[in-house]
N, C-alpha and C positions, 0 to 999 in steps of 0.2 A: 812306249813301246809296251801292248796289252799284256798283259799276265793271263795267266790261265784262269780259272774262276772255281774250275773243282768240283765241280755241279752243284755249286752248291747258293744259294744267295749270299748279301755281301755282310750281313751279319754273325751266320754261321762259317763262312770261310774267316770271318778275322779273327772270331773263339778259334776257333782251328791253327791259324797259325800263330795265334799268341800261347798257347797251350802248347804246340810243338815247339817253338823259340826258348820258351822254360826250359821244357825239358833238356831241350838239346844245352844249355847252358847248365842245365843242373846235373846231367849225365855225363857231359863232352861227348857223346857219340849216339844217337838210335834208329834201330832200323822200321822204316814207314813205307809207303809205295814211293814207286820212281819218282810220279809228280809231283807228289806232296813233296818231295827231298828236292825237287829242282823250286819250288815256288819259296819252299823254307829257305834256301841257298841267298836269297835277294835280303828276305826281311834279316836276318843273322849278321848279315854283312854292313847290314843297317844299322843294328845295334852296337856292333863294335867299333864302328867309325863313331858312335855317339859317347862310346865308352873312353875311345880314344883323344875326343876333346877336352871330358874331364869337369865342363862346367856344370852350372847348378841347371840351367835350361836341358841340358842334354840329357842330365840325372834324373830330371823329371819325365822329360818326353820318353823313356826308356824306362822308370815305373809306372805309366800310365799305359805301357805294352807289356809289360814284364808283367807274370801275374803273384810272383814270389820278390817279397822287399830281399829276402836274405840272396836269390839269384841275380837279380839286380846288383848287389854289394858285393858278389864275388864276380860279376861281370865288371866291375869302375875298377876294383882292388886289385885283381890279380890278375884276370882274364885279358884286360888291356894293355897292361903291362909286358906281356909275352908279345903282344904285335906292334909294336912302338918300331920297326925297322919296317916291316910288312904294309904297303900300301891298298892292298886289297886281296881277294882271294884266301878267306880266312876259314874255307870251309871246302870240305870233298866230300864227293858223293860217288859211291863203290855200286858198283850194280849187282844184284844177288839175283838166286831164283827164282822163279814164278810163284807166289804163295800157293800152297797144297788145294785150299778150298777152292779159289773161283779163277785161279793161275791170274792173278794179280802182278806186276811185274816191281817185284823188293829190291830196295836200295838203303844201303848204309849210311846217312850222312854224319861227318865228325869233324871235328875242330882239327886244324892241321897243328903241327907245331908251329911255336912262336918262332924259333932259331932257324933263321935262312941258314940252308947250307952250299958252301959256292961248288960250284962244278966245276972239275977239271981238270978240261983238257972235252975231247971231242970224245960222243959216245958213251962216255960215264952217266950212269942215273946215279 
């Protein structure tokens, strides 16, 4: 499936996604444009899947992409343990109002809670 190019050449796009995924795992929630958040969702899910695997090769792959070793350590030691029961959908994208300067659609991307809540019946959210 083709991904959005975000109007950047491949090197700039990779650098942008690396910095965004590093910030996401460092702070747990970031505000960015809607299209960047949608692309970041795929990268973040892949990084959490690597962290859940937990072997040396997965750690080296994550360290090659994430810019800060402390963030990688936090990802493998804390974040991966929160999502052991979840098979995907580790992030949530919430739409915001457009940015004032250029009317670019904004969004918040955040890590969802690790504990799954069982729904008790119909219509209960």
